[in-house]
N, C-alpha and C positions, 0 to 999 in steps of 0.2 A: 503494498498500502502504499502510494505517495499523494501526499495533497498540497498545494500552495496554499500559505497561512489564509490568504483572502478569498480561499473558495473552497474550503473544507465540505464534503458531503455529510451534511446535517441528519441525512436519513441513516445514513451508516455510524457517522459518529457527532451524535446529537449532542454530546457534551464534549469540551475541549480537553484533550490528552496533554496539552503540554504539562501541568504540575505534574500530573502522572509520570510523564517521562523525566522530566527533571526533580528527582526524589531518592531517598529521601531530603529533605531540607530542616536544618536547624532552624529550631524556634527562637526568634530573639523578641524576649518578653521587656519590652522597655518599658521602664519607669521613668518620670519627666516630672518636672513641675514649671509652672508658668510664671511669669514675670510677679504676679499676685500672687503667688505661693499654690495654686490649684494643682494635686497632686493627680499623676494621668498614669494609667498602666493599659498597656494593647503588646499583644501578640502579632509576630510579623513573621511570616513565612519565608519570605524574602531577605535571608539575614546570613551572615557568616564572617568568620576570621579573614583577613584579605591581607595582613603583614606580621610577623613574628617581633622583630626587632626595629623600633618599637611595637609592640602588640597593637593592633588596628582591627576593628570590625565594621561592617555597613550593614545597614539594612533598608529596604527600600519599602515606601510609602505609595501605594496605588490612589491617589489623591492626597493632596496636602491636610493631611490629619493633625489631630491636637498633638500627637507625639512632634511631628515636625515643626510644628508653631512654637511649644514649648521650648525646643531645644537652638531654633534660632534666636528665642528671646534671652536664653541664659547660660546657651553654650553646654549644657553638661546632660548625661544622661547614664542610666544603669542599665545595662543586659543581665537579666535574672534567670539562672537556669530551669526550663520548664521540665518536670518530671513525671514519670507514672503517677505518683502520690499525688501531685499537683494538677493533672491533666482537666479534673472541671472546673478548677479553680481559674487554670489558665483558659479554659472554652469561655466561661462566664465573663471574663475580661473582655472579650471579642465582641460582647453587643453593640450596638450603635448608641451610645448613650449622649446626652446632651453635651455641649460642652461645660466644662467645670464640674461634672459629676465625679467625684474619686472610685476609680474603678476597682481600686485596692479593697477601699470599706465596702463596695458592694457584693465584693466575691467572698467577704468574709476574712480577707487576707491580714495579719499583721505586719504593721511596717517596720522597719530597723533602720538606724540612721545610717549614713555613709559616712566613709572618714575624709576623703577629698572633694566632693562633690556634694550640691546640696538635694537631686534629688533622694529620698527613700528607696531602699530597695526592699524587696518581698523577705521577710524575715525566714520563711519555712524552705526557701531557696538553698539548696545547698552549697549552689556557687553565685557569684554575681561580680560582674566586670564593671567597675566605675568608670565612666568616660568621659573624654572631653571633646566638643566637637572640634573635627577638622575641618570639613565641609559639605556642603549640600548641593547638589549636583541635580538639576533639573533634566529627566530624560525627554530625548527626540526620536524620531523616528530617524531610517537611514537617508530621509530625503529631507529631514531638520523641521518637521512638522512636532512640536510640542505633544504630548501624551497625558502630561496631568499627573506624573510619578516624579518621585524626588528618593533620591539616595541619598542616604546620611551616612557620612563618614564619621567616624571617632576615632580617637587613642585613648586606650586602656591606660588609665594612671594607679588603678589600685584593683586589687584580685580579692575576692571573698572566698575563702572554703572553708566546709564543713570537714573539722580531721578526722573526722569517723571515715572518710575516704580516701584516705591517703595511706596507703600501702608501701614499705619500702621504698619510701622517698617519691612513690609516683601516684598520681590520681588512677583512683580504679573507677571507670567510665562504667562498667558494666553495670558494677553495684547502684552509681546513681540514678541507672534506667532513665538517661533523659530520652524525650519523646522527640519527634520529627514530624514533620507534615511531607503527607504523600497527596495524590490527586484527589479531587471532588472532596468527600468529607473524611477522606480515610488519614488514618496516622500509624506510625511504627514508634516500638520503644526499642531501646539496644540493651539486649541481655547477654549476649556472649560477643566475644572479641575473639580474631585470631591476627599471627603476627606473620609478617613477613619483611625481611632484611631487604634495602636496597642493595643493589649493585654497583658494586664501587667502579666496575668498567663497562 
């Protein structure tokens, strides 16, 4: 099967498979705060790490949502790790609530103070990355037409880790059971790992 993206046969593929192909995708559970002090918490499945020295992350917002506005105002945000145990709370924070409503409180999540940035983190999240804004990039098509989406790049300036998940100096990712977004309404959970050594030549 092949199709041009502007000519998908909707009788064969009534639902766009793009997100099911680019999967699984880590979830950036982004907490931010407005200049007025309004806390926002929202999950983004277009999220990933993009650099290690210094550590940097990105997330993309389809539409200029509260997270983007808050981060542009204050220059700070936190990426909280979404895990199997927190899946329902994470999903609750995806609801389209009015501007200014605190999704963290609505989902029954306790906030914990960050060390180097103002936005709070999710207290129950076993890992969190405190970030400073590097740049917000509006997306365009290859013909330079704006699409209304924005990519936020941040530098990680502080890392929170629950000590229970550090084993022999390494973070036990499988024990954390992070969840990831797949296609449609589907998710995946990391429960097992395998290792491969990168070839030297």
